[in-house]
C-alpha positions in Angstrom: -13.5 33.6 51.1 -9.9 33.0 50.2 -8.9 29.8 52.0 -5.5 28.0 52.1 -5.6 24.2 52.6 -2.2 22.8 53.5 -2.2 19.0 53.3 0.6 17.4 55.3 1.8 13.9 54.5 4.9 11.8 55.2 6.7 9.9 52.5 9.5 7.6 53.6 10.1 9.7 56.7 10.1 13.0 54.8 7.3 15.5 55.6 5.6 16.8 52.4 3.5 19.9 52.2 0.9 20.5 49.5 -0.9 23.8 49.4 -4.2 24.3 47.6 -5.9 27.6 47.2 -9.7 27.5 47.6 -12.0 30.4 46.7 -15.6 29.9 47.8 -18.2 31.3 50.2 -18.4 27.8 51.8 -15.6 25.4 52.2 -17.4 22.0 52.1 -16.1 18.9 53.9 -17.3 15.4 53.2 -16.7 12.1 51.4 -18.3 13.0 48.1 -16.1 13.9 45.1 -17.8 17.3 44.9 -16.6 18.4 48.4 -13.8 20.9 48.4 -12.1 19.0 51.3 -12.7 15.3 50.6 -12.2 12.8 53.4 -13.0 9.1 53.4 -14.3 6.9 56.2 -17.4 5.0 57.0 -18.5 7.6 59.6 -18.0 10.5 57.2 -21.2 11.6 55.3 -21.2 12.7 51.7 -21.7 16.3 53.0 -20.4 16.4 56.6 -19.5 20.0 57.5 -18.8 23.5 56.1 -16.3 26.2 57.0 -17.5 29.8 56.5 -16.9 33.4 57.6 -19.6 34.9 59.8 -19.0 38.6 60.5 -15.3 38.1 59.7 -15.1 35.1 62.1 -14.2 31.6 60.8 -16.9 29.2 61.9 -17.4 25.4 61.3 -20.9 23.9 61.2 -22.0 20.3 60.9 -24.4 19.4 58.2 -27.5 17.7 59.5 -28.0 16.5 63.1 -24.5 15.0 63.8 -21.8 16.8 65.7 -18.1 17.7 65.3 -15.2 17.3 67.7 -13.3 20.5 68.3 -10.5 20.6 70.7 -11.8 17.3 72.3 -15.4 18.5 72.8 -18.5 17.9 70.6 -20.2 20.8 68.9 -23.0 21.4 66.3 -21.4 24.7 65.4 -18.4 26.6 66.7 -16.3 29.7 66.0 -12.7 28.9 65.3 -9.4 30.5 66.3 -5.8 29.9 65.3 -4.6 26.6 67.0 -8.1 24.9 67.2 -8.1 21.3 66.1 -11.1 19.6 64.4 -11.2 15.8 64.4 -13.4 14.1 61.8 -13.2 10.3 62.1 -9.5 10.3 63.0 -8.7 12.9 60.3 -7.5 16.2 61.8 -7.8 19.8 60.7 -5.7 22.4 62.5 -6.5 26.1 62.1 -3.3 28.1 61.4 -2.5 31.8 60.9 -3.5 32.7 57.3 -0.7 34.0 55.0 -1.0 37.4 53.4 -3.9 37.5 50.9 -5.9 34.7 52.6 -8.9 35.0 54.9 -8.3 31.7 56.7 -6.0 28.6 56.6 -5.8 25.2 58.0 -3.5 22.2 58.0 -5.0 18.8 57.1 -3.6 15.5 58.5 -5.1 12.5 56.8 -5.3 9.1 58.5 -3.8 7.0 55.6 -5.0 3.7 57.1 -8.6 4.9 57.4 -8.4 6.4 53.9 -7.2 3.0 52.5 -9.9 1.0 54.2 -12.6 3.3 53.1 -11.5 3.2 49.5 -11.5 -0.6 49.4 -14.9 -0.9 51.1 -16.4 1.4 48.4 -16.0 -1.3 45.7 -17.1 -4.9 45.3 -14.0 -6.9 44.8 -15.1 -10.5 45.0 -18.0 -12.6 43.7 -19.2 -13.4 47.2 -20.3 -9.8 47.6 -22.8 -10.1 44.8 -26.0 -12.0 44.2 -24.2 -14.2 41.6 -22.5 -16.0 44.4 -25.7 -18.0 44.9 -25.4 -21.5 43.4 -28.8 -21.7 41.7 -28.4 -18.5 39.6 -24.9 -19.6 38.6 -26.0 -23.0 37.3 -29.0 -21.4 35.6 -26.8 -18.9 33.7 -24.3 -21.7 32.7 -27.2 -23.7 31.3 -28.5 -20.7 29.3 -25.0 -20.1 27.9 -24.8 -23.8 26.8 -28.2 -23.6 25.2 -27.6 -20.4 23.3 -24.0 -20.8 22.3 -23.8 -24.5 21.7 -27.1 -26.3 21.5 -28.8 -23.7 19.3 -26.0 -23.3 16.7 -25.5 -27.1 16.5 -29.3 -27.6 16.0 -29.3 -25.0 13.2 -26.4 -26.8 11.5 -28.1 -30.2 11.8 -31.5 -28.9 10.5 -29.9 -26.8 7.8 -30.8 -29.1 4.9 -34.3 -30.3 5.9 -35.9 -28.0 3.3 -39.7 -28.0 2.8 -40.2 -31.0 5.1 -38.9 -29.1 8.1 -41.3 -28.9 11.1 -42.3 -25.6 12.7 -39.8 -26.1 15.5 -37.0 -26.9 13.0 -38.0 -23.8 10.9 -37.8 -21.6 14.0 -34.4 -22.9 15.0 -33.1 -22.5 11.5 -34.6 -19.0 11.1 -33.0 -18.0 14.3 -29.7 -17.8 12.6 -28.0 -19.7 15.4 -24.8 -19.9 13.4 -24.4 -16.1 13.9 -23.8 -16.6 17.6 -20.4 -18.1 16.7 -19.6 -15.5 14.1 -17.0 -12.9 15.1 -18.3 -10.3 12.7 -20.3 -9.7 9.4 -19.2 -10.9 5.9 -17.6 -8.6 3.5 -20.3 -6.9 1.3 -19.2 -8.9 -1.9 -19.6 -12.3 -0.1 -22.8 -11.2 1.7 -24.3 -10.3 -1.7 -23.4 -13.6 -3.2 -24.3 -16.1 -0.4 -26.6 -14.1 1.9 -27.0 -16.0 5.2 -26.2 -19.4 3.7 -23.3 -20.4 5.9 -23.1 -23.8 4.3 -21.9 -22.2 1.0 -18.5 -21.9 2.6 -18.6 -24.0 5.8 -19.1 -27.5 4.4 -18.3 -29.4 7.6 -18.9 -28.6 11.2 -15.9 -27.5 13.3 -13.7 -27.2 10.3 -12.2 -24.1 8.7 -13.3 -23.2 5.2 -11.5 -25.4 2.7 -9.9 -24.3 -0.6 -12.5 -26.2 -2.6 -15.2 -23.9 -1.3 -13.2 -20.8 -2.4 -12.4 -22.0 -5.9 -16.1 -22.8 -6.5 -16.5 -19.1 -7.2 -12.9 -17.9 -7.7 -12.1 -20.3 -10.5 -9.9 -17.9 -12.4 -7.6 -16.9 -9.5 -4.1 -18.2 -10.2 -2.3 -20.2 -7.6 0.8 -18.7 -6.0 2.6 -21.7 -7.2 1.1 -24.9 -8.6 1.8 -27.8 -6.3 2.3 -30.0 -9.4 5.6 -28.1 -9.9 6.9 -29.1 -6.5 9.2 -32.0 -7.1 11.8 -34.0 -5.2 14.1 -31.1 -5.8 12.4 -29.3 -3.0 13.2 -29.9 0.7 11.1 -32.0 3.0 9.0 -29.1 4.0 8.3 -28.2 0.4 7.3 -31.8 -0.4 5.0 -31.8 2.6 3.3 -28.7 1.3 2.9 -30.2 -2.1 1.2 -33.3 -0.6 -1.1 -31.4 1.7 -2.2 -28.8 -0.9 -2.3 -30.8 -4.1 -4.0 -28.8 -6.8 -4.5 -25.7 -4.8 -1.2 -24.1 -4.5 1.0 -24.2 -1.4 -1.3 -22.5 1.1 -4.8 -22.6 2.4 -6.9 -19.6 1.2 -8.1 -19.0 4.8 -4.5 -18.6 6.0 -4.3 -15.2 4.3 -8.0 -14.2 3.8 -9.9 -13.8 7.0 -13.6 -13.2 7.0 -15.9 -12.1 9.9 -13.3 -9.7 11.2 -13.8 -6.0 12.0 -12.7 -3.7 10.7 -13.4 -5.6 7.4 -10.1 -6.5 5.7 -10.0 -9.7 3.8 -6.3 -9.7 3.2 -3.9 -10.4 6.1 -0.9 -8.2 5.7 1.5 -9.8 8.2 4.9 -10.5 6.8 5.1 -13.7 8.8 2.6 -15.4 6.3 5.2 -15.0 3.5 8.4 -15.3 5.5 7.3 -18.6 7.1 7.6 -20.3 3.7 10.4 -18.2 2.2 12.8 -18.1 5.1 14.6 -21.0 3.4 15.6 -21.2 -0.3 13.3 -23.3 -2.4 13.9 -25.1 -5.7 10.9 -26.6 -7.3 12.3 -28.3 -10.3 15.4 -28.8 -12.4 14.3 -26.1 -14.8 12.9 -23.7 -12.2 15.5 -22.1 -9.9 12.8 -21.2 -7.4 13.4 -18.5 -4.8 16.4 -17.6 -2.6 16.0 -17.3 1.2 14.0 -14.2 2.2 13.5 -13.1 5.8 12.7 -9.4 5.5 13.3 -6.3 3.5 16.7 -5.0 4.3 20.3 -5.5 3.4 21.1 -9.2 3.8 17.5 -10.3 4.4 16.2 -9.7 0.9 18.0 -10.8 -2.3 18.9 -8.4 -5.2 16.0 -7.7 -7.5 15.6 -9.7 -10.7 14.5 -7.7 -13.7 12.2 -9.0 -16.4 14.3 -8.7 -19.5 12.2 -9.0 -22.7 14.8 -10.1 -25.2 14.5 -10.9 -29.0 15.4 -14.3 -30.4 16.4 -13.9 -34.0 16.0 -16.9 -36.4 17.1 -16.8 -40.1 14.5 -17.9 -42.6 15.8 -18.0 -46.1 16.9 -14.5 -47.0 14.8 -13.0 -44.1 14.7 -13.4 -40.4 12.0 -14.1 -37.7 11.9 -12.5 -34.3 10.2 -13.7 -31.1 10.4 -12.0 -27.7 11.0 -14.0 -24.6 11.1 -13.0 -20.9 14.2 -13.7 -18.8 14.5 -13.0 -15.1 18.1 -11.8 -14.5 19.9 -9.6 -12.0 21.1 -6.3 -13.3 24.6 -7.2 -12.1 24.6 -9.9 -14.9 25.3 -7.1 -17.3 22.6 -7.9 -19.8 21.8 -4.9 -22.0 18.3 -3.8 -22.9 17.7 -4.9 -26.5 14.6 -3.0 -27.7 15.9 -2.4 -31.3 15.3 1.3 -30.7 18.1 3.9 -30.8 17.3 6.6 -28.3 19.8 8.8 -26.3 18.1 10.1 -23.2 20.9 12.5 -22.3 20.6 14.4 -25.5 16.8 14.7 -25.4 16.9 15.9 -21.8 19.6 18.5 -22.5 17.8 21.8 -22.9 20.7 23.2 -24.9 20.3 20.6 -27.6 16.6 19.7 -27.7 13.5 21.8 -27.2 9.8 21.1 -27.8 8.7 22.3 -31.3 5.4 23.7 -30.1 6.6 25.6 -27.0 10.4 25.9 -27.4 10.8 24.6 -23.8 13.1 21.7 -22.7 11.7 18.2 -22.8 10.8 16.5 -19.6 10.1 12.9 -18.6 6.3 13.3 -19.0 6.8 14.6 -22.6 6.9 10.9 -23.5 6.0 8.9 -20.4 2.4 9.0 -19.3 1.1 6.7 -16.5 -1.7 4.3 -17.2 -4.8 4.2 -15.1 -3.2 1.4 -13.0 -0.6 4.0 -11.8 2.1 1.3 -12.2 2.8 1.0 -15.9 3.3 3.6 -18.7 1.4 4.0 -21.9 3.1 2.9 -25.1 5.3 5.4 -26.9 4.4 5.9 -30.6 6.0 7.7 -33.5 2.8 9.6 -34.3 2.1 10.8 -30.8 5.6 11.4 -29.3 8.2 11.7 -32.1 6.7 13.1 -35.3 6.4 16.7 -34.0 10.1 16.9 -34.0 11.2 14.2 -36.3 9.5 14.3 -39.7 9.9 11.6 -42.4 10.6 13.9 -45.4 12.9 12.5 -48.1 12.9 15.1 -50.9 14.2 18.6 -50.2 12.2 19.9 -53.2 9.0 18.6 -51.6 9.5 18.7 -47.8 5.9 18.2 -47.0 5.9 14.8 -48.6 6.4 12.2 -45.8 7.3 8.5 -45.8 4.9 6.2 -44.1 6.1 4.9 -40.7 5.5 1.2 -41.2 6.6 -1.6 -43.4 9.9 -1.2 -45.4 8.1 -2.3 -48.5 5.7 0.7 -48.2 8.6 3.0 -47.7 10.3 1.8 -50.9 7.0 2.0 -52.8 6.5 5.6 -51.7 10.0 6.6 -52.7 9.7 4.9 -56.1 6.3 6.4 -56.9 7.5 9.8 -56.0 10.7 9.9 -58.0 9.3 8.1 -61.0 6.7 10.8 -61.2 9.3 13.5 -60.7 11.3 12.3 -63.7 8.5 11.1 -66.0 5.7 13.6 -65.6 6.4 16.7 -67.7 3.6 18.6 -65.8 5.2 17.9 -62.4 6.8 20.8 -60.6 7.8 21.0 -57.0 5.4 23.0 -54.7 6.5 26.7 -54.7 8.5 26.3 -57.9 7.4 28.0 -61.2 10.4 26.7 -63.2 9.7 24.4 -66.1 11.9 21.5 -66.8 12.5 18.8 -69.4 11.6 15.1 -68.7 14.6 13.2 -67.4 15.9 16.2 -65.4 15.0 17.0 -61.8 14.4 20.6 -61.0 17.4 20.7 -58.6 19.6 18.1 -60.0 21.8 17.5 -63.1 20.3 15.9 -66.2 20.0 12.2 -66.3 21.1 10.7 -69.6 18.9 7.6 -69.3 15.3 7.2 -70.0 13.0 9.2 -67.6 11.6 6.1 -65.9 15.1 4.6 -65.4 16.3 8.0 -64.0 13.4 7.9 -61.5 14.2 4.4 -60.5 17.9 5.2 -60.1 17.0 8.2 -57.9 14.6 6.0 -55.9 17.2 3.3 -55.4 19.8 5.9 -54.1 17.3 7.5 -51.7 16.1 4.2 -50.3 19.6 3.2 -49.5 20.1 6.5 -47.8 17.0 6.1 -45.7 17.8 2.6 -44.6 21.6 2.9 -44.1 22.6 6.5 -43.6 19.7 8.6 -42.2 16.0 8.3 -41.9 14.9 4.9 -40.6 18.4 3.9 -39.5 18.6 6.9 -37.2 16.3 5.4 -34.7 15.9 1.8 -35.8 18.1 -1.3 -36.1 18.0 -2.2 -39.8 18.9 -5.6 -41.3 20.4 -5.5 -44.8 20.6 -8.8 -46.8 22.2 -7.0 -49.9 19.4 -8.3 -52.1 18.9 -6.8 -55.6 15.2 -6.6 -54.9 14.7 -3.4 -52.9 11.4 -4.7 -51.6 13.1 -7.6 -49.9 16.5 -6.1 -49.1 15.9 -4.2 -45.8 14.1 -5.2 -42.6 13.5 -2.7 -39.9 13.8 -4.8 -36.7 10.6 -4.7 -34.6 10.7 -2.5 -31.5 9.7 -3.7 -28.1 10.0 -1.2 -25.3 9.8 -3.0 -22.0 7.1 -1.5 -19.7 7.2 -4.2 -17.1 10.7 -4.6 -15.6 9.3 -5.9 -12.3 6.9 -8.5 -13.6 6.8 -10.3 -10.2 6.4 -7.1 -8.2 4.1 -4.1 -7.8 5.2 -0.5 -7.9 3.0 2.5 -7.6 4.6 5.2 -9.6 2.0 7.8 -8.6 2.8 7.6 -4.9 6.5 8.1 -5.7 6.2 11.2 -7.9 6.3 13.6 -5.0 9.4 14.5 -3.1 9.9 17.5 -0.9 11.8 20.2 -2.7 12.0 18.3 -6.0 10.3 18.7 -9.3 8.7 15.8 -11.0 11.7 15.4 -13.3 14.1 15.5 -10.4 12.0 12.9 -8.7 12.2 10.6 -11.7 15.9 11.1 -12.2 16.6 10.4 -8.5 15.8 6.8 -9.3 16.3 6.5 -13.1 19.5 8.2 -14.2 18.2 8.9 -17.7 20.1 12.2 -18.0 23.3 10.2 -17.9 22.3 7.6 -20.4 23.6 7.9 -24.0 22.2 4.6 -25.2 18.8 2.9 -25.1 20.8 -0.3 -24.2 21.3 1.1 -20.7 19.0 -0.5 -18.1 17.7 2.5 -16.1 15.9 0.4 -13.4 17.4 0.9 -9.9 18.4 -1.9 -7.6 17.3 -2.7 -4.1 19.8 -0.3 -2.5 17.8 2.6 -4.0 14.6 1.4 -2.4 16.3 0.8 1.0 17.3 4.4 1.1 13.7 5.3 1.7 12.0 2.0 2.8 12.5 -0.8 5.3 10.6 -3.5 7.0 10.5 -1.7 10.4 9.4 1.7 11.3 12.4 4.0 11.9 13.1 7.7 11.5 13.1 9.0 7.9 12.0 5.6 6.4 8.6 4.4 5.2 7.9 0.9 6.4 6.7 -1.6 3.8 5.5 -5.2 4.1 5.7 -8.1 1.6 2.4 -7.4 -0.1 3.3 -3.8 -0.6 5.4 -5.0 -3.5 4.3 -8.5 -4.2 0.9 -10.0 -5.2 0.3 -13.5 -3.9 -1.7 -14.5 -6.9 0.4 -14.0 -10.0 -0.8 -12.5 -13.3 2.1 -14.0 -15.4 4.1 -17.2 -15.1 7.8 -17.4 -15.8 9.8 -20.5 -16.2 13.2 -19.0 -15.5 
């Protein structure tokens, strides 16, 4: 049967019609949710009546022994015609002329007040309607809660250290793990493995949070964020108060940031508030330590400009020589300090495909031709002559013997190699350059004019000339800074300045290069160059580390469109690996 149910309601004086098409052999009426026409009321049964077609005639029939009111009279079953009205506990159904395509139709007028009362009575909404309202059960349950959640855990704590002398009752209480009733969750696996169920390993006093002393018992090598001994009268009142309350254990309690017994298990709290609460105001810890500026977030104006870790040489003269030490200095890029690595390297030339190609493939150089990430995905492996440079830059020094190479090392070894080679060239009558069949007389090189001096002296003169060329014109001086003290002793005259390529510009921050090597529509080189403008750098003195503006183009401290949100510990480790004094 195709049946049209038209529900008529009134909303703020406006009559609203809602039509529902029902297709079933029986149109069921009742209070149960499965009934096709659901009506509520205390007198309405779960299955109250059914509408059906009998030989083409619409008929209503009560379910069970109760009756129905049709047009004011009671019936067990009755054939229906257009205009008939059925009243079911003050709800009214009126049979109407069915529209085209329907076998029958009715209008339904629901008694809203009856519907509301029936809905409220279907649920228990106050304690008095339950058995728990009885006074005795309530007191009994309260007593059970006190015993289980207070008396038992306290007993377990008091009997914790009775050891072998514990009575059977004490052993039962202790073995019951009463402490776990107060636990909000399990320990992290590492802590569980170390201490098992011995709560006293960390909780030394009842009703007191875990103290730093308990943590450093195992974590002895964990560095403090800042040693409270460094906090002096130069700090503000809040800083001095921190120093007094956390003497010897940094400026914060371990449990402030590391939360155990939480699920899902995460020992480190990542909320920025833990950092900003202390760093919202500028802090100076001593006369020699400038401390930190005010930081309230990661955005323009709320986070200061980055300080870079410049590793700079300190050159001291010692007699005719020099001594070099490398010191770290935290400086803003805006200070204009150049990168002093003692290496000469023009990035722009090496990244120009028209000027430099790889010797083995003939392809253009790329960033990863020299720069390879370490396993930590933050720093890069050291660049060496043997691995990265020698395939294109050889160390030959004699055109007649191009396969003969200078050692890449101490200047004295370079001078010694040059001397040995040219003394042999000029003194050994059996020497001939590889690939040459010409004989020569001692004192005359195969490709040079005769030397009028003794062969040995000729070799030494040629060696002296070539050494000067290598250290002052080409060769070593091409890539290295060379110090020349003009000594007559070639072995003591030149010093190739030691090279130190800085691989940790953000010593106080973390940066995952691996996660930044992918950008939509860009190659790896394009991704690198979007932050490090190496293709525009003609000198290794250029500092190619971007500033905070570059980071803010993609990141922020709130989640907004086209930006990746970061928090403090995304870039900063609370426990430092290195300590700086500037």
